[in-house]
C-alpha positions in Angstrom: 0.0 0.0 0.0 1.2 3.5 -0.8 1.0 5.7 2.3 -1.1 8.9 2.0 1.2 11.7 3.3 -1.6 14.1 4.0 -3.3 11.8 6.5 -2.4 11.4 10.2 -0.9 8.1 11.2 -4.1 6.7 12.5 -5.8 7.2 9.1 -2.8 5.8 7.3 -3.1 2.6 9.4 -6.8 2.6 8.7 -6.1 2.8 5.0 -3.6 0.0 5.3 -6.2 -2.3 6.6 -9.0 -1.4 4.2 -10.5 -3.8 1.7 -9.3 -5.8 -1.2 -10.4 -9.1 -2.8 -8.7 -12.3 -3.4 -7.5 -12.9 -7.0 -8.9 -16.0 -8.6 -7.8 -16.6 -12.2 -6.6 -19.5 -14.2 -3.1 -18.1 -14.1 -3.0 -17.5 -10.4 -1.6 -19.8 -7.7 -2.3 -18.9 -4.1 0.9 -19.8 -2.1 -0.7 -18.5 1.0 -4.4 -17.3 1.0 -4.2 -17.0 4.7 -1.9 -14.1 5.6 1.6 -14.8 6.8 2.7 -13.0 10.0 5.7 -12.3 12.1 7.6 -15.5 12.8 6.3 -17.3 9.8 8.6 -19.2 7.4 9.5 -17.3 4.2 8.2 -18.8 1.0 10.7 -20.4 -1.4 12.1 -18.9 -4.5 9.7 -17.6 -7.2 9.2 -20.2 -9.9 10.9 -19.4 -13.2 7.6 -19.2 -15.1 5.8 -16.9 -12.6 6.0 -13.6 -10.8 5.0 -13.3 -7.1 2.8 -10.7 -5.6 2.8 -10.0 -1.9 -0.7 -8.7 -1.2 -3.4 -8.5 1.4 -7.0 -9.5 0.6 -8.5 -6.3 1.8 -6.1 -3.6 0.5 -7.3 -1.5 -2.4 -3.8 -0.5 -3.3 -2.8 -4.2 -3.7 -6.0 -4.7 -5.7 -4.6 -2.4 -8.4 -1.8 -4.8 -9.2 -4.1 -7.8 -8.9 -6.4 -6.2 -11.5 -3.5 -5.8 -13.9 -2.3 -9.4 -13.3 -5.9 -10.6 -14.1 -6.5 -8.3 -17.1 -3.2 -9.4 -18.7 -3.5 -13.0 -17.8 -0.1 -13.1 -16.2 1.1 -16.3 -14.6 1.6 -15.5 -11.0 1.4 -16.6 -7.4 0.1 -14.7 -4.4 1.4 -14.5 -0.8 -0.9 -12.6 1.6 0.8 -10.6 4.3 -0.4 -9.7 7.9 0.0 -5.9 7.8 -0.1 -5.5 11.6 2.4 -8.3 12.3 4.6 -8.2 9.2 7.0 -11.1 8.8 10.7 -10.3 9.2 11.5 -11.8 5.9 9.0 -9.6 4.1 10.5 -6.4 5.7 13.9 -7.6 4.5 12.5 -7.6 0.9 10.6 -4.3 1.3 11.7 -2.2 4.3 8.5 -0.1 3.9 6.4 -3.2 4.5 3.8 -2.2 2.0 1.7 -4.1 -0.4 1.6 -4.6 -3.3 5.1 -5.9 -3.6 6.3 -7.9 -6.6 9.2 -10.4 -6.7 10.6 -11.9 -9.9 12.4 -15.2 -10.2 15.6 -13.3 -10.2 14.8 -11.9 -6.8 14.1 -8.4 -8.1 11.7 -6.5 -5.8 9.2 -3.9 -7.1 6.8 -1.9 -4.9 4.3 1.0 -4.8 1.1 0.3 -6.6 1.4 2.5 -9.7 5.0 1.4 -10.2 4.1 -2.3 -9.9 1.3 -1.9 -12.4 3.4 0.0 -14.9 6.1 -2.7 -14.6 3.6 -5.5 -15.2 2.2 -3.7 -18.3 5.7 -3.0 -19.7 7.3 -6.4 -19.1 4.5 -8.8 -20.0 2.9 -9.3 -23.4 -0.8 -9.2 -24.1 -3.2 -6.4 -23.8 -1.4 -3.1 -23.2 -3.1 -1.0 -20.5 -1.1 2.2 -20.8 -1.3 4.3 -24.0 1.5 3.9 -26.5 2.2 7.7 -26.9 4.3 9.6 -24.3 1.5 12.2 -24.1 -1.1 9.6 -23.5 0.9 8.1 -20.7 1.5 11.5 -19.2 -2.2 12.3 -19.3 -3.0 9.1 -17.3 -0.3 9.8 -14.8 -1.6 13.3 -14.2 -5.1 12.0 -13.8 -3.8 9.5 -11.2 -2.1 12.3 -9.4 -5.4 14.2 -9.2 -7.2 11.0 -8.0 -4.6 10.5 -5.3 -6.0 13.7 -3.7 -9.5 12.1 -3.7 -8.5 8.8 -2.0 -8.2 10.3 1.6 -11.9 11.3 1.5 -12.9 7.7 1.2 -11.4 7.1 4.6 -11.9 10.4 6.4 -15.7 10.4 5.9 -16.5 7.0 7.4 -14.0 7.6 10.2 -15.5 10.9 10.9 -19.0 9.4 11.1 -17.8 6.7 13.5 -16.3 9.4 15.7 -19.6 11.4 15.6 -18.0 14.3 13.6 -19.9 16.5 11.1 -18.8 15.2 7.7 -21.1 17.3 5.5 -18.2 19.4 4.3 -16.2 16.3 3.4 -19.1 14.8 1.6 -19.6 18.0 -0.3 -15.9 17.9 -1.3 -16.2 14.3 -2.5 -19.4 15.1 -4.5 -17.4 18.0 -6.2 -14.6 15.6 -7.0 -17.0 13.0 -8.5 -18.6 15.8 -10.5 -15.3 16.7 -12.1 -14.7 13.0 -13.0 -18.2 13.0 -14.6 -17.3 16.1 -16.6 -14.1 14.4 -17.8 -16.1 11.5 -19.2 -18.6 14.0 -20.8 -15.7 16.0 -22.5 -14.0 12.8 -23.7 -17.3 11.4 -25.0 -15.9 7.9 -24.0 -17.1 5.0 -21.9 -13.9 4.9 -19.9 -11.3 7.4 -18.7 -8.8 6.3 -21.3 -11.2 5.8 -24.3 -13.8 3.2 -25.2 -12.0 0.3 -23.6 -10.6 -0.1 -20.1 -7.0 1.2 -19.6 -4.7 1.5 -16.7 -6.3 4.6 -15.2 -9.6 2.8 -14.8 -8.0 0.0 -12.9 -6.1 2.5 -10.7 -9.3 4.2 -9.6 -11.7 1.3 -9.5 -10.9 -0.3 -6.1 -12.4 2.7 -4.2 -15.5 2.8 -6.4 -16.0 -0.9 -5.8 -16.3 -0.1 -2.1 -18.7 2.9 -2.3 -21.6 0.9 -0.7 -19.3 -0.4 2.1 -18.1 3.1 2.7 -21.7 4.4 2.7 -20.8 6.9 0.0 -23.1 5.9 -2.9 -25.1 9.1 -2.5 -22.1 11.2 -3.3 -22.5 10.0 -6.9 -25.9 11.6 -7.3 -25.9 13.9 -10.3 -23.1 12.1 -12.0 -24.8 10.0 -14.7 -21.7 9.3 -16.8 -19.7 8.3 -13.8 -22.5 5.9 -12.8 -22.4 4.4 -16.3 -18.7 3.9 -15.9 -19.1 2.0 -12.7 -21.8 -0.2 -14.3 -19.4 -1.1 -17.1 -16.5 -1.7 -14.8 -18.6 -4.2 -12.8 -18.9 -6.3 -15.9 -15.2 -6.5 -16.5 -13.7 -10.0 -16.1 -10.7 -8.8 -14.2 -12.9 -6.8 -11.8 -15.1 -9.9 -11.3 -12.0 -12.0 -10.5 -10.7 -9.5 -7.9 -13.8 -8.6 -5.8 -15.7 -9.5 -2.7 -19.3 -8.7 -1.8 -20.2 -5.5 0.0 -21.3 -7.5 3.1 -17.8 -9.0 3.4 -16.3 -5.6 3.2 -18.6 -4.3 5.9 -17.8 -7.1 8.3 -14.1 -6.5 7.8 -14.6 -2.7 8.5 -16.4 -3.4 11.7 -13.6 -5.8 12.8 -11.0 -3.3 11.9 -12.8 -0.5 13.8 -12.4 -2.6 17.0 -8.6 -2.7 16.4 -8.7 -6.3 15.5 -8.8 -6.6 11.7 -9.4 -10.2 10.5 -7.3 -10.3 7.4 -8.4 -13.9 6.9 -12.1 -13.2 7.2 -14.2 -15.6 5.0 -11.5 -18.2 4.6 
């Protein structure tokens, strides 16, 4: 997970524990569906015909990389990590202790969600998710930078509600951000943010929209018809279907996390 610098530590930890789904594709092998914690044995070398992703089933940042793996049909294996009790061997690979982290058969380590996704798209054949032109790529990166300023609102609003705070101002801000995304689709006259087919930027933003109901933020999309159409189309994408849980599962996880005892293995 990429930390959000503008958030206090408590919120960053809250983000670190929030939602993601297990990846189930014909090219995926689950080395450890249950998360590995401090004191666990390290997995063996990465097989030559695979790439390994260190993930967590309920992390939206890790889901970004899992969506790309699924969309491109990349042969891979998954190791889930306990984010509150991180294994020593995992911290040796990635001192930041964040997911997603990739490991190649050569022992090369790649982390930070946008970087892992760009790496997968560049290295592996198949459907290219990033535009071919430098300008097209720059446009998507700029849009991702703008969206990174929206992400904290997905956490601040439910946390504020739980604390009994007035979140009307934050909700108004999120509605404004959604309105701008809707305008972007209108101006582009396209189904998706990169054109008429799904591209990298759609997968980079999707995990948070997948969780709108669990966040209790669906009403913030009122008045954004094109953005709603985009979400409807995204729900039908095979990679999205492969990397999702139901809203009820997310809600149960949120409640457990709010007590300070997140169940990273919930549902297994």
